C-alpha positions in Angstrom: 56.7 -195.1 72.9 55.9 -194.7 76.6 56.4 -191.3 78.1 59.1 -192.6 80.4 61.0 -194.0 77.4 60.7 -190.7 75.6 62.1 -189.0 78.7 64.9 -191.5 79.0 65.8 -190.9 75.3 65.9 -187.1 75.9 68.0 -187.6 79.0 70.4 -189.8 77.1 70.6 -187.3 74.2 71.5 -184.4 76.6 74.0 -186.6 78.5 75.8 -187.4 75.2 76.1 -183.6 74.6 77.4 -183.2 78.1 80.0 -185.9 77.7 81.2 -184.3 74.5 81.5 -180.9 76.2 83.3 -182.5 79.1 85.8 -184.0 76.7 86.3 -180.6 75.0 86.9 -179.1 78.4 89.6 -181.7 79.1 87.3 -183.1 81.8 87.3 -179.8 83.8 83.7 -180.4 84.9 82.1 -181.4 88.2 79.8 -184.4 88.1 77.0 -184.4 90.7 74.6 -187.3 91.0 71.2 -186.4 92.2 71.3 -189.1 94.8 74.6 -188.0 96.1 73.3 -184.4 96.3 70.3 -185.5 98.4 72.5 -187.7 100.6 75.0 -185.0 101.4 73.7 -181.5 100.2 76.2 -179.5 102.4 79.2 -181.3 101.0 78.0 -181.2 97.4 77.0 -177.5 97.6 80.4 -176.7 99.1 82.1 -178.6 96.2 80.0 -176.7 93.7 80.8 -173.3 95.3 84.5 -174.1 95.2 84.4 -175.5 91.7 82.7 -172.3 90.4 85.1 -170.2 92.5 82.2 -168.4 94.3 82.4 -166.8 97.7 81.1 -169.3 100.3 78.5 -168.3 102.8 77.7 -170.9 105.4 74.4 -169.3 105.9 73.5 -169.4 102.2 74.4 -173.1 102.1 72.4 -173.7 105.2 69.4 -171.8 103.8 69.5 -173.8 100.6 69.8 -177.1 102.5 66.8 -176.2 104.6 64.6 -176.4 101.5 66.0 -179.6 100.0 63.7 -182.6 100.4 66.3 -185.3 101.1 63.6 -187.9 101.3 63.3 -187.8 97.5 66.5 -189.9 97.2 65.5 -193.1 95.4 61.8 -192.0 95.6 61.2 -194.0 92.4 61.5 -197.2 94.4 58.0 -196.4 95.9 56.4 -196.7 92.4 56.1 -200.2 90.8 56.0 -198.8 87.3 59.2 -196.7 87.9 61.0 -199.7 89.4 60.0 -201.8 86.4 61.2 -199.1 84.0 64.5 -198.8 85.9 65.1 -202.5 85.5 64.4 -202.2 81.8 67.1 -199.5 81.3 69.7 -200.3 83.9 71.9 -202.1 81.5 71.8 -199.2 79.0 75.3 -198.0 78.1 74.6 -194.5 79.6 73.4 -196.0 82.9 76.5 -198.2 83.0 78.7 -195.2 82.3 77.1 -193.2 85.1 76.4 -195.8 87.7 78.5 -198.9 86.9 77.0 -202.2 87.6 73.5 -201.8 89.0 
């Protein structure tokens, strides 16, 4: 099995555990997609702070955002092997559950 396939299987395993915990918590969980986080880190960090009921510091959020490399969004598209792997797994049930029709 290719390393990417092993990684995908591990990711799928942990997501299934997450979905079970989410169900047990009556869906009292906050889903954050990596791509969404990179697209709008201030909004996502603010949502996380509110969800966790933490004190919000605009300076802290700003400091965190200053070290986020937002150019990493969809970085896999720059690598032919990663694009091919994406196409091989995009119809997987977990991918459909998270991202819908790709």
